[in-house]
C-alpha positions, 0 to 999 in steps of 0.5 A: 499499499502507498502510505504517501497517500494513506487518507484521500477522500471519497465520494462513493455512492455504493459498492458494484456488488450489491447488498442486502439489508437483514434485519431479525424479526425478534427483539429477544436476544439469542443464545449466547455465543463465545468466540474462539480464542485468537491464537498466539500469533493469530491473524486479526483483521483491522477495520474502521467502523466509525470514524477514519484514522489519521496516518499517524494512527495507522502507523501506530495501529500497525505497531500495536497489533505487532507488539501484541504478536498478531498479523495485520490484514486490512482493506483498501477500504481503511484508506477511505474517508468520507465526510466525517466517516471512514468510508461510505456505510457500505463500505464500512459493513463490507469490512465487517462482514469480509473479516467474520466471513474470511476463514483466515481471520482469526479476531477483528480490532476495530481501528478507532472509534470517533463516530459512524458504528451505529449507522451500520447497524440496520446493515449487518447481517447478524446471521452471517455473524451468528454463524462465523463467530469471532473475537470483536475488540473495541470501545466508545464509539464501538459500544454500539456494534458491541451492544447491537451484535450482542442483542442480535447475534447472542456473539460475545463482543469485548470492550477493550482498545483500539487498535490506535491506543495507547498500548501499555503492559497494563492495557496489553496483559488485560487484552491478551489474557481475555482473548488469547488465553482465556483467563478469568481476570479481576479488574481493581478500583482503588476508589471508595464504593458509592453504594456497597455490596456485592452481585453476580449477572452479565456484563453489559456496557460501555460509553454512556452516550452510546448507551443512551443513543441505543435506547428504542431502537431494535439494537438495544439491550435489556440490562434486567440481571446484568452488571452494566459498566459505563465509561464516558469522555468530554461531557460536563457533569450537568449532560452525564446527569441527563444521560443518566436519568434518560437511562432512568426514565426509560427503564433501563436501570430498574433490573440491574444487579449492580453498576461498576464505573469506569473513566470519565475522562474530563467529566467534572466540572472545571473552575475554569468553567463559567457555570461552575459554581452552579455545578456539582461533582460527578460523585454527587450525580452519581449518588443522586442518580444511582440512590433509588437502584438499591444495589452495588454501585462502585466507581474508578475501574480502569475502564475507558479513555485513559492508558490503562483499559481493561478488556471487559467481555460483554455478555459473560458472568462476572461478580462485583464487590463493590466494597472491595472495588472489584469486577471478577469474571467468572468464566472463560470467555472465548472457547 
């Protein structure tokens, strides 16, 4: 590939190959499917379901994949930029489908988040995914895919670093332990519980903005019986309050077993904010919004837009001990 011309503008309106939108006929989540583990030195397909990668981010992604011990594979579509998206919806969903269909691909890692993954949901062939289960990793905007695919195909997805993330030993170890070795990992917080207690349930969650955007769509998940984990970036406290209120008003939190809060990067009110005197802290928002649930709520988990980003499997049984600040994965999330 000519990296000198890595990013170029595209006005492509569609693909030469006809594509049919396939929707599930039921809103009930299918039976759970665990994907095969990615083998050591396995081949990973890199896709960009949302925003495009810069040249430097692309180079960084390839270095990360090599450092993880995987072989990288990607299509020419990863070079395309279409406005604020990485190519057209058809190009991006084609890459997703091709990655699941390709027998030479052992796992799929999203290059970055940004915006646009949710646009693909009506175009996805969920039967194809169900019949060809593979590890799919990403976070932030990729939440839309993880939740939608879990709801429509039953496939366990992995909320973890994207290809262009800043990888360190912590982040790499959690990813390898989870999707390659199939370990039952523990994720620790060093902060005090908001509301103490212990619970067990299936993990569900991701970026708060994306979770809220799924409400009312066929791709949303019933949180009943789940432990909800949430992370966010760049949203002020009143906006976090508004989104949590939307979850409450929509009845999304009625059946949750517990709540684990990850990083809320740059979300607390700053002193130079002209409305700082009228704001409250995130802790106050969490206590007020989650107080009526009567379930364990803990914060400070290394999940989200920071250097340490633990990989969590969506749909897998786990426990939450809010007093100890500990999430335990209770079963292997891969085969």
